[in-house]
PASEBA-1860 file (N, C-alpha, C; in nm, 3 decimals):
! residues 332
1> MKSVFSEI> 9.451/8.029/4.966/9.558/7.987/5.011/9.549/8.045/5.205 ~ 9.432/8.143/5.211/9.482/8.173/5.346/9.446/8.050/5.449 ~ 9.329/7.964/5.400/9.268/7.869/5.505/9.404/7.772/5.511 ~ 9.469/7.760/5.412/9.600/7.692/5.386/9.686/7.742/5.516 ~ 9.734/7.825/5.491/9.803/7.925/5.594/9.782/7.870/5.745 ~ 9.636/7.939/5.766/9.611/7.907/5.918/9.582/7.755/5.968 ~ 9.626/7.619/5.842/9.642/7.513/5.892/9.780/7.469/5.927 ~ 9.839/7.519/5.841/9.979/7.520/5.883/10.060/7.605/5.991
9> NIMRAAEE> 9.966/7.681/6.023/10.032/7.804/6.183/9.956/7.716/6.273 ~ 9.803/7.653/6.252/9.784/7.601/6.372/9.866/7.459/6.408 ~ 9.910/7.366/6.334/10.023/7.291/6.286/10.111/7.289/6.343 ~ 10.173/7.465/6.290/10.310/7.471/6.391/10.283/7.506/6.566 ~ 10.159/7.588/6.604/10.169/7.612/6.706/10.145/7.449/6.796 ~ 10.068/7.399/6.780/10.072/7.235/6.779/10.198/7.183/6.872 ~ 10.267/7.178/6.738/10.433/7.116/6.769/10.454/7.189/6.842 ~ 10.505/7.320/6.879/10.586/7.398/6.949/10.512/7.368/7.120
17> YLNRKRQG> 10.379/7.379/7.139/10.324/7.327/7.250/10.332/7.206/7.277 ~ 10.358/7.075/7.192/10.403/6.955/7.253/10.540/6.946/7.290 ~ 10.624/7.021/7.216/10.782/7.069/7.253/10.784/7.090/7.387 ~ 10.726/7.220/7.404/10.772/7.298/7.552/10.678/7.193/7.659 ~ 10.607/7.152/7.605/10.539/7.022/7.705/10.622/6.908/7.788 ~ 10.750/6.880/7.627/10.831/6.771/7.638/10.928/6.778/7.665 ~ 10.963/6.946/7.713/11.043/6.960/7.782/11.078/6.995/7.897 ~ 10.917/7.021/7.959/10.862/7.034/8.095/10.882/6.875/8.172
25> LETIIDRM> 10.861/6.777/8.067/10.890/6.656/8.149/11.035/6.636/8.173 ~ 11.135/6.694/8.068/11.244/6.632/8.098/11.310/6.706/8.254 ~ 11.219/6.830/8.270/11.307/6.924/8.379/11.283/6.864/8.506 ~ 11.178/6.759/8.501/11.152/6.670/8.644/11.242/6.546/8.647 ~ 11.220/6.480/8.516/11.335/6.359/8.519/11.466/6.340/8.534 ~ 11.522/6.536/8.528/11.649/6.556/8.515/11.687/6.538/8.629 ~ 11.563/6.557/8.752/11.614/6.593/8.856/11.591/6.439/8.966 ~ 11.575/6.295/8.888/11.535/6.191/8.958/11.679/6.091/8.980
33> PDDIARSL> 11.651/6.020/9.028/11.791/5.904/9.070/11.769/5.870/8.930 ~ 11.858/5.819/8.916/11.900/5.751/8.758/11.839/5.648/8.704 ~ 11.819/5.541/8.783/11.732/5.412/8.805/11.590/5.462/8.727 ~ 11.567/5.543/8.806/11.360/5.599/8.815/11.375/5.693/8.681 ~ 11.483/5.798/8.625/11.503/5.828/8.525/11.446/5.759/8.382 ~ 11.546/5.669/8.406/11.553/5.568/8.300/11.420/5.481/8.265 ~ 11.324/5.463/8.364/11.203/5.407/8.363/11.090/5.459/8.314 ~ 11.117/5.641/8.374/11.039/5.700/8.317/11.075/5.795/8.159
41> RGLPVKIS> 11.185/5.760/8.170/11.209/5.727/8.020/11.187/5.650/7.892 ~ 11.164/5.515/7.958/11.090/5.450/7.880/11.008/5.438/7.855 ~ 10.863/5.469/7.907/10.732/5.491/7.894/10.714/5.534/7.754 ~ 10.596/5.463/7.718/10.541/5.514/7.601/10.515/5.619/7.564 ~ 10.537/5.660/7.413/10.530/5.851/7.432/10.363/5.864/7.466 ~ 10.282/5.767/7.477/10.149/5.813/7.499/10.133/5.879/7.567 ~ 10.179/5.782/7.714/10.168/5.800/7.783/10.258/5.917/7.885 ~ 10.396/5.897/7.801/10.480/6.069/7.886/10.392/6.162/7.825
49> DQMEEIRF> 10.330/6.206/7.667/10.324/6.308/7.672/10.145/6.371/7.732 ~ 10.107/6.256/7.807/9.937/6.307/7.832/9.988/6.278/8.017 ~ 10.102/6.249/8.043/10.153/6.290/8.191/10.096/6.386/8.287 ~ 10.015/6.344/8.398/9.964/6.444/8.468/10.005/6.431/8.575 ~ 10.068/6.312/8.642/10.116/6.318/8.809/10.225/6.185/8.803 ~ 10.325/6.212/8.878/10.409/6.074/8.922/10.421/6.077/9.038 ~ 10.397/5.960/9.102/10.341/5.988/9.266/10.438/5.841/9.368 ~ 10.554/5.873/9.430/10.621/5.828/9.534/10.547/5.817/9.667
57> RAGKPVRV> 10.591/5.684/9.679/10.456/5.671/9.836/10.569/5.551/9.917 ~ 10.646/5.602/9.999/10.717/5.491/10.089/10.669/5.364/10.077 ~ 10.745/5.233/10.038/10.744/5.132/10.064/10.632/5.058/9.931 ~ 10.602/5.176/9.796/10.495/5.145/9.699/10.545/5.167/9.630 ~ 10.511/5.109/9.481/10.543/5.115/9.356/10.548/5.244/9.324 ~ 10.609/5.329/9.244/10.587/5.429/9.166/10.503/5.439/9.057 ~ 10.397/5.524/9.074/10.288/5.549/8.937/10.288/5.693/8.929 ~ 10.234/5.668/8.759/10.195/5.789/8.684/10.095/5.782/8.643
65> YSGGREYE> 9.977/5.873/8.670/9.867/5.918/8.617/9.867/5.963/8.500 ~ 9.796/5.928/8.325/9.858/6.001/8.201/9.733/5.968/8.126 ~ 9.661/6.032/8.080/9.518/6.052/7.987/9.406/5.946/8.104 ~ 9.413/5.990/8.211/9.274/5.970/8.330/9.314/5.818/8.370 ~ 9.393/5.761/8.333/9.460/5.635/8.388/9.570/5.625/8.489 ~ 9.613/5.504/8.518/9.685/5.512/8.615/9.806/5.404/8.579 ~ 9.909/5.374/8.574/10.008/5.316/8.529/10.114/5.247/8.665 ~ 10.204/5.156/8.697/10.266/5.125/8.752/10.406/5.136/8.646
73> VVRQADNR> 10.504/5.206/8.743/10.654/5.190/8.644/10.718/5.095/8.709 ~ 10.777/5.021/8.583/10.864/4.897/8.643/10.973/4.977/8.592 ~ 11.051/4.877/8.733/11.223/4.940/8.749/11.283/4.818/8.744 ~ 11.418/4.848/8.717/11.535/4.717/8.739/11.517/4.688/8.883 ~ 11.497/4.757/9.015/11.581/4.704/9.111/11.404/4.707/9.178 ~ 11.385/4.639/9.270/11.271/4.692/9.362/11.149/4.745/9.321 ~ 11.076/4.724/9.260/10.984/4.823/9.201/10.884/4.941/9.355 ~ 10.940/4.895/9.467/10.901/4.989/9.585/11.023/5.053/9.629
81> ISYDEIQK> 10.962/5.182/9.609/11.023/5.338/9.690/11.061/5.339/9.807 ~ 11.190/5.320/9.862/11.195/5.291/10.047/11.186/5.445/10.081 ~ 11.197/5.437/10.188/11.199/5.560/10.234/11.273/5.669/10.209 ~ 11.425/5.591/10.232/11.545/5.665/10.190/11.540/5.759/10.080 ~ 11.471/5.645/9.953/11.501/5.716/9.840/11.417/5.808/9.820 ~ 11.283/5.801/9.904/11.221/5.880/9.927/11.298/6.066/9.928 ~ 11.366/6.063/10.061/11.458/6.127/10.087/11.546/6.197/9.999 ~ 11.617/6.095/9.949/11.706/6.108/9.793/11.611/6.239/9.715
89> IFNLLMHH> 11.498/6.175/9.655/11.460/6.192/9.557/11.379/6.387/9.587 ~ 11.344/6.423/9.700/11.267/6.508/9.758/11.439/6.625/9.750 ~ 11.510/6.556/9.808/11.681/6.658/9.795/11.696/6.657/9.679 ~ 11.719/6.565/9.573/11.734/6.630/9.424/11.647/6.719/9.362 ~ 11.505/6.716/9.408/11.418/6.788/9.356/11.460/6.983/9.419 ~ 11.469/6.985/9.556/11.533/7.058/9.624/11.643/7.155/9.576 ~ 11.743/7.060/9.466/11.894/7.103/9.482/11.960/7.083/9.622 ~ 11.910/7.009/9.700/12.008/6.971/9.817/11.955/7.121/9.861
97> SAYTYQEE> 11.895/7.157/9.855/11.872/7.320/9.946/11.777/7.357/9.978 ~ 11.697/7.256/10.113/11.576/7.269/10.232/11.574/7.430/10.271 ~ 11.637/7.460/10.294/11.632/7.620/10.322/11.570/7.738/10.217 ~ 11.617/7.727/10.094/11.544/7.791/10.012/11.385/7.765/9.935 ~ 11.377/7.656/10.002/11.202/7.589/9.977/11.133/7.550/10.135 ~ 11.175/7.640/10.218/11.149/7.654/10.388/10.966/7.649/10.367 ~ 10.933/7.817/10.343/10.813/7.870/10.337/10.760/7.794/10.231 ~ 10.786/7.732/10.168/10.682/7.661/10.033/10.676/7.545/10.126
105> IRKGYITL> 10.748/7.430/10.180/10.756/7.297/10.284/10.640/7.305/10.367 ~ 10.648/7.428/10.475/10.530/7.463/10.542/10.423/7.486/10.499 ~ 10.377/7.478/10.348/10.288/7.521/10.323/10.176/7.344/10.264 ~ 10.340/7.226/10.242/10.289/7.087/10.209/10.344/7.093/10.049 ~ 10.448/7.190/9.990/10.483/7.181/9.869/10.552/7.252/9.818 ~ 10.662/7.219/9.681/10.768/7.317/9.613/10.721/7.331/9.505 ~ 10.789/7.446/9.421/10.747/7.493/9.294/10.879/7.465/9.222 ~ 10.842/7.366/9.104/11.009/7.388/9.044/11.000/7.460/8.909
113> DGGHRVGI> 11.121/7.481/8.889/11.089/7.572/8.744/10.997/7.552/8.676 ~ 10.984/7.596/8.593/10.879/7.501/8.437/10.697/7.548/8.494 ~ 10.675/7.595/8.651/10.583/7.573/8.683/10.511/7.453/8.754 ~ 10.599/7.346/8.763/10.581/7.237/8.825/10.564/7.260/8.976 ~ 10.419/7.167/9.033/10.392/7.134/9.182/10.444/7.011/9.242 ~ 10.542/7.007/9.369/10.568/6.886/9.441/10.490/6.895/9.571 ~ 10.388/6.815/9.559/10.328/6.781/9.720/10.396/6.712/9.784 ~ 10.413/6.705/9.897/10.464/6.616/9.999/10.364/6.609/10.120
121> CGRVICDG> 10.403/6.505/10.173/10.346/6.430/10.274/10.427/6.415/10.413 ~ 10.390/6.398/10.508/10.505/6.340/10.605/10.466/6.387/10.750 ~ 10.543/6.406/10.835/10.571/6.444/11.007/10.533/6.635/10.964 ~ 10.412/6.643/11.030/10.411/6.799/11.054/10.390/6.848/11.202 ~ 10.495/6.942/11.201/10.564/6.999/11.293/10.537/7.174/11.309 ~ 10.444/7.151/11.401/10.355/7.252/11.450/10.410/7.358/11.557 ~ 10.337/7.481/11.550/10.388/7.563/11.670/10.278/7.643/11.752 ~ 10.212/7.541/11.827/10.040/7.557/11.832/9.956/7.528/11.707
129> DKVVSVRD> 9.877/7.571/11.698/9.837/7.525/11.537/9.890/7.635/11.416 ~ 10.007/7.648/11.419/10.057/7.706/11.320/10.147/7.615/11.248 ~ 10.137/7.582/11.156/10.226/7.463/11.087/10.365/7.509/11.050 ~ 10.483/7.439/11.136/10.637/7.491/11.112/10.735/7.458/10.998 ~ 10.668/7.306/10.966/10.764/7.232/10.899/10.695/7.106/10.827 ~ 10.754/7.033/10.737/10.697/6.903/10.713/10.802/6.798/10.737 ~ 10.853/6.731/10.804/10.969/6.654/10.827/10.931/6.507/10.758 ~ 11.023/6.418/10.791/11.024/6.271/10.774/10.907/6.233/10.637
137> VSSINIRR> 10.955/6.290/10.546/10.866/6.295/10.402/10.900/6.188/10.341 ~ 10.746/6.081/10.365/10.704/5.991/10.293/10.644/5.952/10.166 ~ 10.566/6.083/10.116/10.504/6.060/9.975/10.535/6.193/9.900 ~ 10.518/6.169/9.834/10.576/6.259/9.710/10.456/6.271/9.568 ~ 10.378/6.409/9.555/10.321/6.408/9.448/10.401/6.517/9.320 ~ 10.429/6.436/9.197/10.463/6.543/9.108/10.335/6.612/9.079 ~ 10.342/6.721/9.016/10.195/6.718/8.936/10.278/6.795/8.809 ~ 10.250/6.745/8.683/10.289/6.831/8.564/10.268/6.962/8.606
145> GCEYPGVS> 10.299/7.069/8.528/10.249/7.185/8.457/10.248/7.239/8.339 ~ 10.102/7.238/8.312/10.095/7.242/8.148/10.022/7.396/8.149 ~ 10.033/7.421/8.020/9.946/7.545/7.969/9.931/7.462/7.820 ~ 9.779/7.542/7.780/9.700/7.534/7.680/9.658/7.673/7.639 ~ 9.739/7.738/7.597/9.714/7.815/7.495/9.547/7.835/7.401 ~ 9.487/7.910/7.430/9.377/7.904/7.350/9.234/7.856/7.399 ~ 9.221/7.818/7.528/9.122/7.665/7.566/9.042/7.730/7.606 ~ 9.045/7.898/7.644/8.934/7.981/7.684/8.897/8.064/7.570
153> DSLIPYLT> 8.913/8.070/7.454/8.903/8.188/7.337/8.724/8.176/7.333 ~ 8.725/8.118/7.349/8.571/8.106/7.294/8.485/8.160/7.411 ~ 8.551/8.144/7.528/8.492/8.146/7.632/8.454/8.279/7.680 ~ 8.581/8.361/7.644/8.600/8.524/7.662/8.475/8.619/7.627 ~ 8.408/8.581/7.499/8.289/8.692/7.485/8.228/8.670/7.575 ~ 8.157/8.542/7.648/8.065/8.540/7.744/8.106/8.590/7.891 ~ 8.199/8.648/7.886/8.231/8.708/8.030/8.271/8.892/7.998 ~ 8.204/8.929/7.899/8.190/9.073/7.860/8.076/9.069/7.855
161> DSRGIIRN> 8.061/9.265/7.897/7.933/9.300/7.876/7.930/9.361/7.779 ~ 7.774/9.472/7.735/7.831/9.576/7.577/7.912/9.644/7.567 ~ 7.983/9.703/7.733/8.040/9.793/7.753/8.144/9.756/7.742 ~ 8.178/9.616/7.701/8.317/9.556/7.723/8.411/9.540/7.856 ~ 8.275/9.587/7.950/8.396/9.550/8.068/8.386/9.363/8.098 ~ 8.434/9.313/8.196/8.454/9.210/8.218/8.435/9.225/8.327 ~ 8.270/9.109/8.320/8.171/9.058/8.434/8.267/8.994/8.589 ~ 8.216/8.984/8.681/8.255/8.939/8.772/8.202/8.766/8.796
169> TILISPPK> 8.336/8.666/8.765/8.284/8.563/8.752/8.329/8.443/8.796 ~ 8.272/8.323/8.825/8.312/8.197/8.898/8.289/8.085/8.821 ~ 8.422/8.033/8.801/8.432/7.916/8.763/8.421/7.783/8.883 ~ 8.355/7.702/8.847/8.339/7.584/8.933/8.354/7.441/8.871 ~ 8.421/7.377/8.955/8.422/7.230/8.895/8.490/7.163/9.013 ~ 8.482/6.992/8.990/8.551/6.911/9.097/8.714/6.940/9.070 ~ 8.790/6.859/9.135/8.921/6.899/9.094/8.955/6.808/8.956 ~ 9.078/6.852/8.918/9.095/6.781/8.773/9.005/6.803/8.671
177> CGKTTVLR> 8.926/6.897/8.687/8.884/6.930/8.580/8.909/7.052/8.493 ~ 9.026/7.098/8.530/9.121/7.209/8.501/9.057/7.326/8.485 ~ 8.995/7.354/8.628/8.969/7.563/8.666/9.106/7.566/8.628 ~ 9.203/7.597/8.735/9.332/7.648/8.698/9.371/7.677/8.537 ~ 9.381/7.567/8.455/9.444/7.592/8.355/9.349/7.690/8.248 ~ 9.201/7.685/8.263/9.109/7.776/8.221/9.164/7.902/8.224 ~ 9.118/7.939/8.409/9.139/8.035/8.470/9.263/8.136/8.397 ~ 9.438/8.048/8.396/9.530/8.104/8.336/9.538/8.164/8.200
185> DIARNISN> 9.478/8.082/8.106/9.424/8.131/8.009/9.340/8.219/7.971 ~ 9.222/8.271/8.049/9.149/8.359/8.095/9.208/8.513/8.085 ~ 9.323/8.440/8.186/9.411/8.604/8.220/9.525/8.608/8.125 ~ 9.569/8.549/8.030/9.638/8.532/7.906/9.554/8.597/7.822 ~ 9.434/8.582/7.790/9.376/8.665/7.705/9.274/8.796/7.731 ~ 9.257/8.829/7.833/9.176/8.971/7.859/9.333/9.000/7.892 ~ 9.445/9.024/7.920/9.562/9.101/7.897/9.603/9.138/7.791 ~ 9.616/9.036/7.692/9.660/9.047/7.567/9.566/9.140/7.502
193> KGYKVGIC> 9.424/9.143/7.528/9.323/9.253/7.451/9.371/9.353/7.522 ~ 9.453/9.381/7.584/9.398/9.570/7.663/9.404/9.605/7.781 ~ 9.348/9.462/7.862/9.321/9.486/8.029/9.438/9.451/8.072 ~ 9.440/9.534/8.196/9.494/9.534/8.336/9.462/9.379/8.392 ~ 9.606/9.305/8.418/9.554/9.195/8.523/9.623/9.211/8.601 ~ 9.574/9.170/8.757/9.654/9.129/8.841/9.623/8.998/8.902 ~ 9.695/8.902/8.882/9.685/8.768/8.954/9.761/8.742/9.091 ~ 9.694/8.684/9.202/9.740/8.707/9.368/9.731/8.517/9.356
201> DERSEIAG> 9.842/8.503/9.358/9.848/8.363/9.308/9.944/8.264/9.418 ~ 9.854/8.246/9.511/9.888/8.203/9.646/9.971/8.099/9.658 ~ 9.953/7.994/9.590/9.997/7.903/9.584/10.072/7.821/9.459 ~ 10.107/7.966/9.383/10.227/7.962/9.247/10.188/7.821/9.163 ~ 10.070/7.861/9.175/9.964/7.774/9.000/9.933/7.825/8.932 ~ 9.870/7.953/8.923/9.848/8.037/8.791/9.922/8.066/8.701 ~ 10.037/8.131/8.790/10.114/8.184/8.667/10.290/8.063/8.712 ~ 10.268/8.010/8.802/10.400/7.901/8.813/10.495/7.941/8.848
209> CYGGVPAF> 10.511/8.079/8.900/10.659/8.164/8.896/10.792/8.056/8.975 ~ 10.860/8.138/8.929/11.023/8.082/8.996/11.165/8.152/8.979 ~ 11.188/8.179/9.074/11.300/8.316/9.110/11.205/8.449/9.025 ~ 11.085/8.449/9.051/11.009/8.578/9.023/10.963/8.560/8.875 ~ 11.057/8.470/8.808/10.945/8.457/8.646/10.838/8.345/8.645 ~ 10.746/8.402/8.589/10.629/8.285/8.543/10.651/8.220/8.428 ~ 10.603/8.079/8.465/10.654/7.974/8.389/10.553/8.008/8.287 ~ 10.449/8.032/8.284/10.347/7.976/8.184/10.321/8.170/8.109
217> DVGMRTDI> 10.241/8.157/8.001/10.213/8.286/7.959/10.095/8.321/8.038 ~ 10.094/8.473/8.076/9.962/8.482/8.174/9.955/8.629/8.109 ~ 9.993/8.661/7.973/9.962/8.795/7.913/10.050/8.900/7.932 ~ 10.054/8.989/7.820/10.194/9.109/7.820/10.127/9.211/7.917 ~ 10.002/9.231/7.992/9.946/9.357/8.094/9.937/9.282/8.253 ~ 10.046/9.187/8.195/9.972/9.125/8.399/10.074/9.138/8.459 ~ 10.031/9.149/8.592/10.140/9.184/8.708/10.069/9.030/8.800 ~ 10.195/8.986/8.870/10.161/8.869/8.993/10.246/8.885/9.135
225> LDGCPKSV> 10.147/8.852/9.220/10.144/8.865/9.337/10.187/8.732/9.377 ~ 10.318/8.677/9.368/10.320/8.514/9.425/10.334/8.496/9.544 ~ 10.257/8.373/9.576/10.261/8.299/9.718/10.214/8.414/9.828 ~ 10.110/8.511/9.776/10.043/8.614/9.892/9.908/8.538/9.921 ~ 9.867/8.575/10.012/9.763/8.496/10.042/9.664/8.595/9.967 ~ 9.509/8.568/9.932/9.405/8.605/9.849/9.349/8.670/9.989 ~ 9.355/8.709/10.096/9.260/8.781/10.183/9.312/8.899/10.187 ~ 9.451/8.921/10.139/9.559/9.025/10.219/9.587/9.089/10.046
233> GIDMLIRA> 9.595/9.001/9.921/9.649/9.008/9.812/9.588/9.084/9.705 ~ 9.474/9.098/9.742/9.333/9.143/9.650/9.354/9.284/9.728 ~ 9.365/9.302/9.791/9.380/9.452/9.823/9.525/9.540/9.775 ~ 9.611/9.448/9.755/9.755/9.493/9.772/9.755/9.542/9.628 ~ 9.669/9.457/9.535/9.685/9.432/9.397/9.598/9.567/9.329 ~ 9.520/9.559/9.423/9.443/9.739/9.371/9.472/9.823/9.426 ~ 9.578/9.852/9.553/9.635/9.964/9.569/9.741/9.983/9.514 ~ 9.814/9.898/9.478/9.952/9.959/9.419/10.002/9.918/9.264
241> MSPDVVVV> 9.876/9.835/9.191/9.899/9.797/9.031/9.798/9.847/8.977 ~ 9.649/9.914/9.060/9.563/9.954/8.971/9.506/9.888/8.830 ~ 9.483/9.783/8.911/9.395/9.643/8.780/9.248/9.700/8.749 ~ 9.249/9.669/8.618/9.112/9.650/8.549/9.032/9.488/8.637 ~ 9.085/9.398/8.641/9.064/9.279/8.613/9.150/9.188/8.729 ~ 9.106/9.132/8.856/9.162/9.079/8.988/9.167/8.885/8.943 ~ 9.256/8.827/8.912/9.241/8.697/8.889/9.296/8.625/9.005 ~ 9.211/8.508/9.023/9.262/8.407/9.173/9.217/8.304/9.163
249> DEIGSGED> 9.248/8.216/9.220/9.249/8.047/9.194/9.166/8.042/9.360 ~ 9.072/7.975/9.351/9.017/7.865/9.470/8.997/7.966/9.565 ~ 8.888/8.060/9.557/8.840/8.092/9.640/8.707/8.015/9.744 ~ 8.752/8.018/9.907/8.707/7.925/9.982/8.623/8.047/10.110 ~ 8.720/8.064/10.163/8.725/8.111/10.280/8.652/8.264/10.323 ~ 8.586/8.249/10.448/8.519/8.382/10.478/8.600/8.512/10.435 ~ 8.749/8.513/10.488/8.822/8.616/10.443/8.855/8.669/10.320 ~ 8.837/8.546/10.238/8.868/8.581/10.099/8.726/8.612/10.025
257> ALAVERAS> 8.622/8.604/10.041/8.491/8.627/10.043/8.501/8.766/10.014 ~ 8.529/8.836/10.201/8.574/9.006/10.201/8.636/9.063/10.088 ~ 8.765/8.989/10.080/8.855/9.062/9.991/8.798/9.042/9.837 ~ 8.739/9.005/9.789/8.649/9.014/9.649/8.538/9.085/9.697 ~ 8.466/9.138/9.798/8.317/9.198/9.781/8.401/9.365/9.798 ~ 8.553/9.382/9.874/8.600/9.522/9.874/8.647/9.531/9.726 ~ 8.643/9.451/9.676/8.763/9.446/9.541/8.638/9.501/9.461 ~ 8.498/9.449/9.438/8.371/9.479/9.425/8.340/9.643/9.424
265> VAGVSIIA> 8.385/9.653/9.536/8.309/9.828/9.567/8.407/9.926/9.508 ~ 8.547/9.804/9.487/8.605/9.914/9.386/8.599/9.975/9.260 ~ 8.532/9.898/9.199/8.504/9.877/9.061/8.602/9.778/8.965 ~ 8.687/9.693/9.043/8.785/9.597/8.979/8.700/9.475/8.955 ~ 8.726/9.425/8.858/8.598/9.304/8.809/8.754/9.238/8.869 ~ 8.616/9.082/8.932/8.710/8.940/9.003/8.709/8.850/8.866 ~ 8.768/8.750/8.857/8.755/8.623/8.796/8.804/8.522/8.874 ~ 8.695/8.449/8.951/8.815/8.328/9.034/8.697/8.185/9.056
273> TMHGRSFE> 8.787/8.121/9.097/8.726/7.961/9.115/8.695/7.892/9.210 ~ 8.645/7.853/9.211/8.589/7.735/9.370/8.570/7.613/9.373 ~ 8.603/7.500/9.423/8.583/7.372/9.363/8.396/7.338/9.398 ~ 8.317/7.297/9.323/8.186/7.282/9.331/8.139/7.163/9.218 ~ 8.046/7.137/9.227/7.994/7.067/9.108/7.826/7.156/9.049 ~ 7.808/7.216/9.158/7.680/7.287/9.086/7.671/7.411/9.111 ~ 7.553/7.463/9.123/7.560/7.612/9.153/7.455/7.640/9.338 ~ 7.416/7.528/9.349/7.389/7.496/9.498/7.526/7.491/9.546
281> DVLISPLG> 7.625/7.480/9.501/7.768/7.390/9.593/7.786/7.549/9.615 ~ 7.806/7.647/9.542/7.839/7.796/9.496/7.711/7.864/9.625 ~ 7.610/7.807/9.636/7.516/7.930/9.727/7.537/7.913/9.898 ~ 7.573/7.799/9.924/7.639/7.767/10.061/7.742/7.781/10.081 ~ 7.836/7.805/9.994/7.961/7.857/10.017/8.017/8.014/10.044 ~ 8.124/8.048/10.146/8.077/8.210/10.164/8.065/8.272/10.057 ~ 8.079/8.245/9.933/8.049/8.314/9.791/7.870/8.324/9.786 ~ 7.796/8.247/9.848/7.676/8.260/9.830/7.645/8.367/9.847
289> KFLKNGTF> 7.628/8.441/9.909/7.491/8.577/9.894/7.603/8.703/9.792 ~ 7.731/8.649/9.747/7.766/8.722/9.626/7.694/8.736/9.503 ~ 7.673/8.591/9.519/7.552/8.566/9.388/7.436/8.589/9.436 ~ 7.418/8.619/9.518/7.225/8.690/9.542/7.190/8.833/9.584 ~ 7.335/8.901/9.617/7.320/9.036/9.565/7.396/9.094/9.433 ~ 7.419/9.007/9.321/7.460/9.013/9.205/7.601/9.035/9.202 ~ 7.703/9.078/9.327/7.829/9.059/9.290/7.911/8.970/9.215 ~ 7.836/8.882/9.173/7.916/8.779/9.049/7.787/8.783/9.003
297> TRIVILSA> 7.785/8.785/8.841/7.697/8.778/8.716/7.704/8.685/8.647 ~ 7.839/8.561/8.600/7.869/8.495/8.568/7.906/8.378/8.664 ~ 7.850/8.273/8.597/7.871/8.181/8.639/7.930/8.038/8.515 ~ 8.022/7.961/8.544/8.101/7.893/8.476/8.136/7.767/8.508 ~ 7.995/7.658/8.484/8.063/7.559/8.529/8.184/7.426/8.350 ~ 8.281/7.370/8.491/8.353/7.318/8.394/8.331/7.148/8.395 ~ 8.363/7.081/8.296/8.378/6.922/8.306/8.498/6.934/8.250 ~ 8.547/6.783/8.297/8.634/6.667/8.276/8.583/6.590/8.133
305> EPTPGTVA> 8.480/6.622/8.097/8.410/6.559/7.980/8.364/6.639/7.820 ~ 8.396/6.587/7.741/8.545/6.485/7.686/8.674/6.508/7.734 ~ 8.695/6.621/7.777/8.813/6.632/7.808/8.829/6.762/7.927 ~ 8.931/6.756/7.998/8.955/6.857/8.111/8.949/7.015/8.050 ~ 8.845/7.115/8.155/8.863/7.188/8.087/8.706/7.245/8.015 ~ 8.696/7.178/7.938/8.511/7.150/7.865/8.386/7.216/7.996 ~ 8.351/7.325/7.882/8.220/7.459/7.975/8.147/7.371/7.921 ~ 8.040/7.314/8.053/7.932/7.233/8.044/7.838/7.347/8.060
313> DIRNSATM> 7.833/7.427/8.088/7.754/7.535/8.138/7.775/7.688/8.195 ~ 7.695/7.789/8.133/7.708/7.900/8.122/7.605/8.000/8.186 ~ 7.607/8.041/8.328/7.496/8.069/8.361/7.470/8.234/8.413 ~ 7.372/8.320/8.362/7.306/8.442/8.469/7.307/8.432/8.607 ~ 7.371/8.472/8.699/7.382/8.448/8.837/7.241/8.487/8.892 ~ 7.224/8.604/8.853/7.078/8.683/8.855/6.973/8.582/8.854 ~ 6.903/8.522/8.733/6.807/8.430/8.715/6.820/8.287/8.699 ~ 6.987/8.255/8.710/7.016/8.123/8.678/6.972/8.077/8.546
321> SLVSEPEM> 6.941/8.172/8.479/6.933/8.143/8.302/7.041/8.131/8.302 ~ 7.059/8.024/8.106/7.122/7.976/8.056/7.165/8.051/7.967 ~ 7.322/8.119/7.965/7.387/8.242/7.838/7.400/8.157/7.722 ~ 7.312/8.170/7.624/7.356/8.146/7.515/7.452/8.215/7.393 ~ 7.386/8.350/7.440/7.457/8.431/7.290/7.568/8.548/7.377 ~ 7.663/8.550/7.363/7.777/8.652/7.432/7.707/8.820/7.360 ~ 7.732/8.875/7.499/7.691/9.040/7.454/7.827/9.111/7.411 ~ 7.954/9.070/7.370/8.013/9.152/7.334/8.069/9.047/7.185
329> VWKE> 8.106/9.102/7.048/8.182/9.033/7.010/8.297/9.123/6.994 ~ 8.390/9.024/7.001/8.562/9.046/7.004/8.605/9.043/6.835 ~ 8.669/9.167/6.815/8.789/9.191/6.667/8.900/9.183/6.661 ~ 8.940/9.045/6.620/9.111/9.014/6.626/9.184/9.158/6.571
END
């Protein structure tokens, strides 16, 4: 009977997840003009359930990306979205309150409730080399926020040493291979296992905070610095929240790397992501020296095959040997 109950629980969890995902899409569609909302709701269920992005470009048809494929959305009106419609859509997404989102607009995106990310392109207003705002928006990319609870379950034992200490780890992959999704679930997992976790969420992508509340489950012992640059946020978390582990997305600059080094010296574990396709890509990045000096001891290569978030490789950074067995066996 135990296995039957387990199967029932898995089925219920999958159904609950799909329902949350559909509700999240409705959050987006509810902010669309009526004719576009009707067209999006009219898409086949298979496409809407797997939808990743909705793209609007002035003078071009609406396109959605779902299950690794691109689809053109057919409307009753002219299929091409006008510049004026782009402005209307953007204002609806902001609830006609551009002032509220001004700081995010300056960075080229806004975050919706539900953790959905709206990227924009248009005319950039600068003061010297500092971006002040983005106006005359001509392109909108809505990236649907999703979480996959449990996607990191099999990975966690490989990130922990024999003493139960979380190893300094880098997740590497090209874009759209699930780095942030896996990172988010690692935070949830280790937080629920008893570790204090601090997330420095510079672009509001890990926790998807909206109005100070995370849209995604990042664990019961997790504290979030939302919208804070990693170069200063890592230090702030260590001083203020005494985390066991700091989680950050897309380490890239030299300043980020120095903040990671300070965290390691302070005895705080770091789990980070970066763009790349291989170990060699990390070596030539600002993080390269931290692999050579042993600061990071685990490298996880992710792939989109067969699905985003697939673990292609786990390596010991000191020897570059494959890690085939975990050091720590978790007891639930």
